[in-house]
C-alpha positions in Angstrom: -1.8 3.1 -12.6 -4.4 1.2 -10.7 -5.9 4.4 -9.2 -6.0 6.4 -12.4 -8.7 9.0 -12.3 -9.5 8.3 -8.7 -9.9 11.0 -5.9 -8.4 10.2 -2.5 -8.5 12.0 0.8 -5.7 11.3 3.2 -5.7 12.9 6.6 -2.2 13.4 8.1 -1.1 13.2 4.5 2.0 15.3 4.8 3.9 13.2 7.4 4.8 9.7 8.3 2.5 6.9 7.2 0.0 9.3 5.7 2.6 10.9 3.5 3.8 7.5 2.3 0.2 6.5 1.4 -0.5 9.8 -0.3 2.7 9.4 -2.4 1.8 5.8 -3.4 -1.7 6.9 -4.5 -0.3 9.7 -6.6 2.3 7.5 -8.1 -0.5 5.0 -9.1 -2.6 7.7 -10.8 -4.8 9.2 -8.1 -5.4 12.9 -7.2 -4.8 13.1 -3.5 -6.0 15.7 -1.1 -3.3 15.6 1.7 -5.4 17.0 4.5 -3.0 18.0 7.3 -2.9 20.5 10.2 0.6 21.3 9.0 -0.5 22.4 5.5 -0.4 26.1 4.6 -3.5 28.0 5.8 -4.0 29.4 2.4 -3.7 26.1 0.5 -6.3 25.6 -2.2 -7.2 22.5 -4.3 -5.7 23.7 -7.5 -4.0 21.4 -10.0 -3.6 17.7 -9.8 -1.4 15.1 -8.0 -0.7 15.8 -4.4 -2.9 18.7 -3.1 -2.2 19.9 0.4 -5.2 21.3 2.4 -5.2 22.5 6.0 -7.6 20.8 8.3 -8.0 20.3 12.0 -9.7 16.9 12.2 -11.1 17.6 15.7 -13.0 20.7 14.5 -16.3 20.0 12.7 -16.2 23.3 10.9 -12.7 22.6 9.6 -13.8 19.1 8.4 -16.9 20.6 6.7 -14.7 23.1 4.9 -12.4 20.2 3.7 -15.3 18.2 2.3 -16.9 21.2 0.7 -13.6 22.1 -1.0 -13.2 18.5 -2.2 -16.7 18.4 -3.6 -16.2 21.8 -5.4 -12.9 20.7 -7.0 -13.6 17.1 -7.9 -17.3 16.3 -7.4 -16.6 13.2 -5.4 -14.2 11.3 -3.1 -13.4 7.7 -4.0 -11.0 6.8 -1.2 -10.4 8.0 2.4 -7.5 7.1 4.7 -7.6 8.5 8.2 -4.0 8.8 9.1 -4.0 11.9 11.3 -2.9 10.9 14.8 -1.0 11.8 17.9 0.4 9.8 20.8 2.7 9.8 23.8 4.4 7.1 25.9 3.0 7.7 29.4 2.4 5.3 32.3 -1.3 4.9 33.2 -0.9 6.5 36.6 1.0 9.4 35.2 -1.4 10.2 32.3 -2.9 13.7 32.7 -6.6 13.9 31.9 -5.9 16.7 29.4 -3.5 14.5 27.5 -5.8 11.5 27.5 -8.6 13.8 26.1 -6.3 15.3 23.5 -5.1 11.9 22.1 -8.7 10.5 22.0 -9.9 13.7 20.4 -7.4 13.5 17.5 -7.3 9.8 17.0 -10.9 8.8 17.6 -13.1 11.9 17.3 -11.0 13.0 14.3 -11.5 9.6 12.6 -15.2 9.7 13.3 -15.8 13.3 12.0 -13.8 12.9 8.8 -15.1 9.4 8.0 -18.7 10.4 8.6 -18.5 13.4 6.4 -16.7 11.6 3.7 -19.0 8.6 3.8 -22.0 10.9 3.2 -20.3 12.1 0.1 -19.4 8.6 -1.0 -23.0 7.4 -0.5 -24.2 10.3 -2.6 -21.9 9.4 -5.5 -22.1 5.6 -5.5 -19.7 4.3 -3.0 -16.0 4.1 -2.2 -13.4 2.6 0.2 -12.2 3.8 3.6 -9.1 2.7 5.5 -8.7 3.8 9.0 -5.3 3.7 10.7 -5.4 1.8 14.0 -2.4 0.2 15.8 -1.3 -3.1 17.3 -1.5 -1.0 20.6 -5.2 -1.1 20.1 -5.2 -4.9 20.5 -2.6 -5.4 23.3 -2.0 -3.8 26.7 1.3 -2.3 25.6 3.1 -0.4 28.4 2.7 3.4 28.2 -0.3 3.3 25.8 -3.3 4.0 28.1 -4.5 6.8 25.9 -3.1 5.9 22.6 -4.0 2.2 22.8 -7.6 3.1 24.0 -8.0 5.4 21.0 -6.8 2.9 18.5 -8.8 0.1 19.9 -11.9 2.3 19.6 -10.9 3.1 16.0 -10.9 -0.6 15.2 -14.4 -1.1 16.6 -15.7 2.0 15.0 -14.3 0.8 11.6 -16.2 -2.5 11.9 -19.5 -0.7 12.8 -18.9 1.5 9.8 -18.3 -1.5 7.5 -21.5 -3.2 8.6 -23.7 0.0 8.3 -22.1 1.3 5.1 -22.0 -1.9 3.0 -25.5 -1.1 1.6 -24.1 2.2 0.2 -21.3 0.3 -1.6 -18.7 1.6 0.9 -16.0 -0.7 2.1 -14.3 0.0 5.5 -11.2 -1.7 6.8 -8.7 -0.9 9.6 -5.0 -1.1 9.1 -3.1 -1.8 12.4 0.6 -1.1 12.0 3.3 -2.3 14.4 6.5 -0.3 14.9 7.1 2.0 11.9 9.9 4.5 11.3 7.9 7.7 11.5 8.3 11.1 13.2 5.6 10.2 15.7 7.4 7.0 16.6 10.7 8.8 16.9 9.1 11.0 19.5 7.4 8.1 21.4 10.2 5.4 21.3 13.4 6.0 23.2 16.3 3.5 22.8 15.0 1.2 25.4 11.5 1.0 23.8 13.1 0.5 20.4 15.1 -2.4 21.7 12.0 -3.9 23.2 9.9 -3.6 20.1 12.7 -5.1 17.9 13.1 -8.0 20.3 9.4 -9.0 20.5 8.6 -8.5 16.8 9.4 -11.7 15.0 10.9 -9.9 12.0 13.1 -7.9 14.5 12.8 -4.6 12.8 10.6 -1.5 12.3 8.6 -1.2 9.1 9.3 1.5 6.5 6.4 3.8 5.9 6.2 2.5 2.3 5.4 -1.0 3.6 2.4 0.3 5.5 1.4 2.3 2.5 1.4 -0.8 0.3 -1.0 -2.5 2.7 -3.3 0.5 2.9 -3.4 0.8 -0.9 -4.2 -2.9 -1.3 -7.2 -2.4 1.0 -8.3 0.5 -1.1 -7.9 -1.2 -4.4 -10.2 -3.4 -6.4 -8.0 -6.4 -5.4 -9.7 -6.1 -2.0 -13.2 -5.7 -3.5 -14.8 -8.3 -1.2 -12.9 -7.3 2.0 -14.7 -5.1 4.5 -14.8 -4.9 8.2 -11.3 -6.4 8.5 -8.5 -5.4 10.8 -5.2 -6.0 9.0 -2.1 -6.1 11.2 1.0 -4.9 9.3 3.3 -5.7 12.2 6.1 -8.0 11.4 4.4 -10.8 13.3 4.0 -8.9 16.6 0.4 -9.9 17.3 1.1 -13.5 16.3 4.0 -13.8 18.6 3.9 -15.5 22.0 7.1 -16.9 23.5 9.4 -16.0 20.6 12.7 -16.2 22.4 14.3 -17.9 25.3 16.2 -14.8 26.5 
């Protein structure tokens, strides 16, 4: 029960990596606001455990309503994980401007808006820990990731700026960069050819389970990582470390 009595906010908390993180936090004692665009519109923060709340991370008014509800219910936020995200596999020359803008809006603007609003609350109540969700596609020129990779690379840099500026407020910020993970978003983005390619170039030759990414995120949130901030942690089966990993 390492998170007993703690209050956590997880965007995208009802699906994929976000849901796995939310479930792990609840299992370890936290009350978790699962802020998700797929939550019921009339959801209210009543009770304990996993508490869905509808939010559009791109909309400042929606984010303000989320933080206001969290403050009214719990009085503080100890942890934030920004897992809300979208993506598509599109060649650079075939990426429509509208799609580029949509992906950057959710992945980057959404992270900025929620993290800024939450950090203000954390600074008011004595500090906290933030984990943003980046991607190995933010560190490599992966084919088809013009918009997605650009957004996640920016999230990594934003996270480091936040870590430096927020340290004085006792707020730690780290970025978790997963490799291939078995999530609904990945199922949409990865066709059989892409899956075969990822499995081939990842030294562990498999996709991660969402629970494995959740374990890394919760480590970064926990007191075990009390002197870790501004770090980009790749949970990627060795993908970023790999060079020539096979002869065929």
